Every structure is written in C-alpha cells, then in structure tokens.
C-alpha positions as CSV (number, residue, x, y, z in Angstrom):
1,M,49.6,10.6,-3.6
2,S,48.4,12.0,-6.9
3,S,46.0,15.0,-6.9
4,P,42.5,14.5,-8.3
5,K,42.1,14.9,-12.1
6,S,40.6,18.2,-13.0
7,I,37.2,18.2,-14.7
8,Y,38.1,21.2,-16.7
9,K,39.8,20.9,-20.2
10,S,42.4,23.2,-21.7
11,A,41.6,25.3,-24.8
12,D,43.5,22.8,-26.9
13,E,41.6,19.9,-25.5
14,L,38.3,21.7,-26.2
15,R,39.3,22.1,-29.8
16,R,40.1,18.3,-30.0
17,M,36.5,17.6,-28.9
18,I,34.9,19.4,-31.8
19,E,35.4,16.6,-34.4
20,P,34.1,13.6,-32.3
21,G,31.0,15.7,-31.6
22,R,30.5,16.5,-35.2
23,I,30.9,12.8,-36.2
24,T,28.4,11.8,-33.6
25,A,25.9,14.4,-34.9
26,L,26.3,13.1,-38.5
27,A,25.7,9.5,-37.4
28,L,22.5,10.4,-35.5
29,A,21.3,12.4,-38.5
30,A,21.8,9.4,-40.7
31,V,19.9,7.1,-38.3
32,S,17.1,9.6,-37.8
33,G,16.5,9.8,-41.6
34,S,16.3,6.0,-41.7
35,I,13.8,5.4,-38.9
36,R,10.5,4.0,-40.3
37,A,8.2,1.0,-39.9
38,G,9.8,-2.2,-41.1
39,V,13.4,-1.3,-40.2
40,T,15.2,-3.4,-37.5
41,T,17.2,-1.8,-34.8
42,L,20.2,-3.7,-35.9
43,E,19.9,-2.1,-39.4
44,L,19.9,1.3,-37.6
45,D,23.0,0.3,-35.7
46,A,24.8,-0.6,-39.0
47,I,23.8,2.8,-40.5
48,A,25.4,4.6,-37.5
49,E,28.6,2.6,-37.6
50,A,29.0,3.2,-41.3
51,S,28.5,6.9,-40.8
52,I,31.0,7.1,-38.0
53,R,33.7,5.1,-39.8
54,A,33.2,7.0,-43.1
55,A,34.0,10.2,-41.1
56,G,37.2,8.8,-39.7
57,G,35.9,8.0,-36.2
58,S,35.3,4.9,-34.2
59,P,32.1,3.9,-32.4
60,N,32.9,4.5,-28.7
61,F,30.1,2.3,-27.4
62,L,32.1,-0.6,-28.6
63,L,34.7,0.3,-26.0
64,E,32.2,-0.4,-23.2
65,T,33.0,-3.8,-21.7
66,G,30.5,-6.4,-22.8
67,Y,28.7,-4.1,-25.3
68,H,29.0,-5.0,-29.0
69,H,27.1,-2.4,-30.9
70,T,27.4,1.2,-32.1
71,V,24.2,2.5,-30.7
72,C,21.7,1.8,-28.0
73,A,18.2,1.5,-29.5
74,S,15.4,1.8,-26.9
75,V,11.8,1.3,-28.0
76,N,8.6,2.4,-26.2
77,D,8.9,1.4,-22.5
78,E,12.7,1.0,-22.8
79,V,14.4,4.0,-21.3
80,V,18.1,3.5,-22.3
81,H,20.7,0.9,-23.2
82,G,18.4,-1.1,-25.5
83,I,20.5,-3.6,-27.5
84,P,20.1,-3.5,-31.3
85,G,18.8,-6.7,-32.8
86,G,16.1,-8.2,-35.0
87,R,13.3,-6.1,-33.5
88,V,11.3,-4.6,-36.4
89,L,10.0,-1.1,-35.7
90,Q,6.2,-0.8,-35.9
91,P,4.0,2.1,-36.8
92,G,3.7,4.4,-33.8
93,D,6.8,3.1,-31.9
94,I,8.9,5.7,-30.1
95,V,12.5,4.8,-30.5
96,S,15.5,6.5,-28.7
97,I,18.9,6.2,-30.3
98,D,21.9,6.9,-28.2
99,C,25.2,7.1,-30.1
100,G,28.8,8.2,-29.6
101,A,32.0,8.5,-31.6
102,E,35.7,8.6,-30.7
103,F,38.2,10.5,-32.8
104,E,41.9,10.7,-32.0
105,G,41.2,9.8,-28.4
106,W,38.3,12.2,-27.7
107,N,34.6,11.4,-27.4
108,G,31.2,12.6,-28.4
109,D,27.9,11.4,-27.0
110,A,24.3,12.3,-28.0
111,A,20.8,10.8,-28.2
112,I,17.5,11.5,-30.0
113,S,14.0,10.1,-29.8
114,V,11.8,9.6,-32.9
115,V,8.2,8.4,-33.3
116,V,7.5,6.2,-36.3
117,P,4.6,7.6,-38.3
118,D,1.3,5.8,-38.0
119,V,-1.9,7.3,-39.6
120,A,-4.0,4.5,-38.1
121,Q,-3.2,5.6,-34.5
122,P,-3.1,9.4,-34.5
123,E,-3.7,9.8,-30.7
124,L,-0.9,7.3,-29.8
125,V,1.5,9.2,-32.1
126,R,0.4,12.6,-30.7
127,V,1.1,11.4,-27.1
128,R,4.4,9.9,-27.9
129,E,5.5,12.9,-30.1
130,N,4.6,15.2,-27.2
131,L,6.6,13.1,-24.8
132,S,9.6,13.4,-27.1
133,A,9.1,17.1,-27.6
134,V,8.9,17.7,-23.8
135,T,12.1,15.8,-23.3
136,E,13.9,17.6,-26.0
137,H,12.7,21.0,-24.8
138,S,13.9,20.2,-21.3
139,L,17.3,19.3,-22.7
140,W,17.6,22.7,-24.4
141,A,16.4,24.4,-21.3
142,G,19.2,22.7,-19.4
143,I,21.8,23.7,-22.0
144,A,20.5,27.3,-22.0
145,A,20.8,27.3,-18.2
146,L,24.4,26.1,-18.5
147,A,25.2,29.3,-20.5
148,S,24.7,31.5,-17.5
149,A,24.9,29.1,-14.6
150,R,27.4,29.6,-11.8
151,H,27.1,26.0,-10.7
152,L,26.3,22.8,-12.6
153,N,23.3,21.8,-10.5
154,E,21.4,24.8,-11.9
155,V,21.1,22.7,-15.1
156,G,19.0,20.0,-13.3
157,S,16.7,22.6,-11.8
158,A,16.1,24.1,-15.3
159,I,15.4,20.7,-16.8
160,E,12.9,19.8,-14.0
161,D,11.1,23.2,-14.3
162,A,10.9,22.9,-18.1
163,I,9.3,19.4,-17.8
164,D,6.9,20.4,-15.0
165,D,5.7,23.4,-17.1
166,R,4.6,21.1,-19.9
167,G,2.5,18.7,-17.8
168,T,2.8,15.6,-15.5
169,F,5.7,13.4,-16.4
170,G,8.2,11.2,-14.7
171,I,11.9,12.2,-14.6
172,I,14.2,9.2,-14.4
173,E,16.6,9.7,-11.4
174,E,18.6,6.4,-11.6
175,Y,20.4,7.5,-14.8
176,V,21.9,11.0,-15.2
177,G,24.3,12.9,-17.5
178,H,28.1,13.0,-17.1
179,G,31.3,14.7,-18.0
180,I,32.9,13.7,-21.2
181,G,36.4,13.9,-22.7
182,R,39.1,11.3,-23.0
183,S,36.5,8.9,-21.7
184,M,32.9,8.8,-22.7
185,H,31.8,8.8,-19.0
186,E,33.7,11.1,-16.7
187,E,33.0,13.2,-13.6
188,P,30.9,15.2,-12.8
189,P,27.4,13.8,-12.7
190,V,24.8,16.0,-14.4
191,Y,21.4,15.7,-12.8
192,N,18.1,16.1,-14.7
193,F,16.3,17.3,-11.6
194,R,16.7,19.6,-8.6
195,V,19.1,18.4,-6.0
196,R,20.7,19.8,-2.8
197,G,24.0,21.4,-3.2
198,N,25.5,23.5,-5.9
199,G,27.7,21.1,-7.8
200,P,31.0,22.1,-9.5
201,R,31.6,25.6,-10.7
202,V,30.6,26.3,-14.3
203,K,33.7,27.8,-16.0
204,K,35.7,27.5,-19.1
205,G,36.9,23.9,-19.8
206,L,33.8,22.2,-18.5
207,V,32.4,19.6,-20.9
208,V,29.3,17.7,-20.0
209,A,26.7,15.4,-21.6
210,I,23.3,16.5,-20.6
211,E,20.6,13.8,-21.1
212,P,17.1,13.9,-19.6
213,M,15.1,10.7,-19.7
214,V,11.4,11.3,-19.2
215,T,8.4,8.9,-18.9
216,L,4.6,9.1,-19.2
217,G,4.3,7.5,-15.8
218,G,6.6,6.6,-12.9
219,I,10.3,6.9,-12.4
220,D,11.1,3.4,-11.3
221,T,13.0,1.2,-13.7
222,T,14.3,-2.4,-14.0
223,I,16.8,-4.1,-16.2
224,N,15.8,-6.8,-18.6
225,D,17.4,-10.3,-18.6
226,D,19.9,-9.2,-21.3
227,G,21.6,-7.3,-18.5
228,W,21.5,-4.0,-20.4
229,T,18.0,-2.8,-21.4
230,V,16.5,-0.4,-18.9
231,V,12.7,-0.4,-18.9
232,T,10.1,1.5,-16.9
233,R,8.7,-0.7,-14.1
234,D,5.1,0.4,-14.9
235,R,5.7,-0.2,-18.7
236,T,4.9,3.4,-19.6
237,D,6.7,5.0,-22.6
238,A,10.0,6.8,-22.2
239,A,12.0,9.3,-24.3
240,H,15.7,10.3,-24.1
241,W,17.5,13.3,-25.6
242,E,21.2,14.1,-25.1
243,H,23.9,16.5,-26.2
244,S,27.6,17.0,-25.3
245,V,28.2,20.7,-24.5
246,A,31.4,22.6,-23.9
247,V,31.9,25.7,-21.9
248,H,34.8,27.9,-23.2
249,E,36.2,31.3,-22.7
250,H,33.7,33.0,-24.9
251,G,30.5,31.0,-24.2
252,I,29.1,27.6,-24.8
253,W,29.1,25.3,-27.9
254,V,26.9,22.2,-28.4
255,L,29.5,19.8,-29.7
256,T,27.0,17.3,-31.0
257,A,24.8,19.8,-32.9
258,L,26.0,20.7,-36.4
259,D,25.1,24.4,-35.8
260,G,26.4,24.4,-32.2
261,G,22.9,24.6,-31.0
262,A,22.0,27.9,-32.6
263,E,18.5,27.0,-33.8
264,K,17.3,25.3,-30.6
265,L,18.9,27.9,-28.2
266,A,17.5,30.9,-30.0
267,P,14.1,30.7,-28.2
268,F,16.0,30.9,-24.9
269,G,17.9,34.0,-26.0
270,V,21.2,32.1,-26.0
271,V,23.7,32.4,-28.9
272,P,26.3,29.7,-29.0
273,V,29.9,30.7,-29.8
274,P,32.2,28.5,-31.8
275,I,35.4,27.1,-30.2
276,V,38.4,28.6,-31.9
C-alpha cells in the first residue's frame, strides 16, 4: 500500500512553479486591460490564450475534462465557471475572469473581478466596485494570514473577518480554494470562512490557491443548464478573486502576482520574499 502523497513541495519544485504563476499573471493583465463594453467573453478568452501561448505556456483549463476554453468568464450573478461565448459585456457589468497556465508540467491559477465603466449608472458601478474591492481585500487578508499562520484554516478565519469588517455580504461555501502544483487542483482545501479544526500545518513547501467568492446576498448557488456556470440562487451579484501562493524557507511569495504580492501585502505589514 502506497503512502499518501505529501502536500508539501521541495525547494526545486517551488522554483518550477514560478514561471506558470508569472504566465498566469501576464494573461490576466492582458485580459483586464481589454475589459470594456462591447467586448464578448469569447474575445477575452482568445486574449488570454494568446498571452499564455506567447509566453511559452499552455492553458491548463483546457485540461479539465469537458471544458474547452482558456478562462472562465462569470458575469453579474454568475459566481464561477462561466463559459466564454458570444455574450457582449454591457456598461456596469461585473465580470470575473478565472485563468490558469501550465508550464513544464506545473500550474498557476488566479482570478480577478472587474466592473465595466458606466457613467449612466454610477450607483450600480459603486456597489459592484465595492463588492469587488471587499472580495479582493479579503483575499489579501487571507494571504497575509498565511505568512504567519501555524495552520491553514487560519486563512479562512482571516478572510471571513475581513469581509465582515466591510459590511454584510455572503461568502460562498460550496466552492473553496485548493492546493496546486503538478495538477491545478490538489489537496488540501482552502476555506474562505471559519471552520472547525486546524487544517494542515503551514510550513515550507505548501502551495495553495486562495480564492474567496463573495455575493451581495445569499450564499446558495445553482448550476445553469450548460452544466458549468454557477449562479447565485437569489440572482444577486458575485465577485471572485484568486492567487496561487507558495510558502518557502524564507517566507511567502504570491506566484500569480508579478511583484510577488508586495504592493497589496504592504498594508498588512507583510513583505513577500522571492523564491531562490
């Protein structure tokens, strides 16, 4: 009987995860700069794929059985796993782009949420931009907690507290973060909310994708007839932010942020350390 596979990577394996993370970050930057009214989600998908391939990577979402796109593009009440297609982005839409790249057998995974500008509906834009900001803030609070945590479930507690401090929102519980490495989805689960138990030890070699999904209403979801797109049951808006983060001998490094997370972690007093 074989022993369970360790969730911790070696120093060499951590180094191999740097490039797929960087490629993922570049793809999301390219997509983010192209989000505007009149663009289709399929056009955004093509931009992400071109960016990943130009950097020498491969879209790892294409490796998911039955999925045929580079990104997931989820709009308004769609939480995650939205399929790119002919949908044209409208002024005021909030769109979440989830994207990943594989490079030499290793994976990166990250997500952003962007609100399409709309001068005619300033209050709608304000509410949706705040939702995105709260979600992103909670992601960085979770990453900052990882830097000093003894156990992984401290991350979920930090995310929940960060969201609750900003107002009344729903935290999706059906979909959580995950380990990442040779596969895009590995053990252990990474909760975005407080749970019983400590979870695994946080120590060098741990690599996780932290990804809070937050709504303006309830936390219940359903899946559309396409078999992929997850939507809020009460049809309230959702936002999704994600980064892949490595814990190594000298600290943490956000693999899917081009600066390792330095700018966003600074308000938390955390300084990321490059993997060498």
